[in-house]
N, C-alpha and C positions, 0 to 999 in steps of 0.2 A: 621428274618436274616437282618443282614447290606449288604448294596450293594454298589460295589467299580466298576466306569468304569475311567478306564485310558487308558492313547495315551501312545504308544509306538513309538520306532524308529526302521524303514526299517531295518536298518544295522543288524538289528538280526533276518530279518526274513530270508531265507532258498532260496537260488538263485535256479536256473536252476541246477547245478553238485551239488546242498547238501547241502552246502558251507553254512557259514551264511555271507550275504554279504558284512559285513564289514570285511572278509578275501578274496574280491576279490579286490584287486588293480583299476581294470580295468573298474568298476563300482563304488564303494564309495572311496575317497578321503583319500589318504594314510596320510595327515595331520591332518585330525580330527576323522583319526580312534585312538586315545586315549581317545575318550567323550564316546565311542559306546559301548566297555564292562560293564560299570556299569548298564544300561541300559536292558543289558542281562540278569544280575543278578533279575533285576523283576520280571517277568515272571515264572523262575527256584525261586523263594522266595515264592510266590502266591502257585505256583505249592506245596510246599513243605508241602504245610499247610494242601493239601487234600480238605476235607469235611467241615472243621471248620466254626465256626462263617460270615464270610464275602463272601459270595454272589461276586465275582468280572470275569471281562470281560476286556482284554486289545484292546483295539483297535487298530491296527497301520495302517498308510497310508502304502503301497505299491508302492511307486515310486516317481514322484516326486511331490514335492509338492507347488502348486502356489500360490505366494502371493497375485497376484493380480486379481486373477481368482474369476469366477460369482458363486454364489451360483446356481445349478441348480435345488438341494434337490433330486439328485440320484445320488445312488451310489452303488456300489458291495460289498457281502463281502463274502471274500476266505477261503483259510486255512491259513497256516504258509511258505508259497511259495510263491516270490512274480510271480504272472500271467505273462504268455509272452505278450508280446508284448508291445506296450509302458505307463501303468498304471502313472497316474497322478491322481492327487485330488488336488481340492482348500480348503483353509484353511476354506472357508464359508460351503460346504459339508462335512467336516472333522467335525465340528461342527453338523452341523446336524445330522451327525451317530450317535455322540455321546449322544444326547440331543432324539433322536428315542429311544436307548440301555437305558438311563435314563427311558424315561416316559413307554415304552412297553419292558422289557426284554426278551430278544430271547435266547443270548447264557450266558452259567454259565460256569466260572473257566475254561476256554477259550487266547488262544490267539488266533485275526485272523489279516488278512489282509482287508483294506478297499479301494479300490479305484474307477478309473471310466477309461473311453475312449472316445477322446475326437477328 
């Protein structure tokens, strides 16, 4: 079986109101919205393949992605909704989540949110 571990865009996670985050101008900047729909197509295309030859997972940062944040090795995994509160994640901890899923696959054929609270 082939394995694909992809990184998604928080814009296509669902907000508290059930709409994609990219559809809420109070949360997602309108000026970068044209970029987001292409990322939304990714999970849809993967799901269309059903039980095909690729075992995939899409890890999606759910909230503020901290460029200068330190590596803690701690993160949470959720569903396709942005968790309440103020989720954030360092790039280093996103990398830890990706490597963890490569080395020890736990999730299969799903998109999940990855986040932390600090």
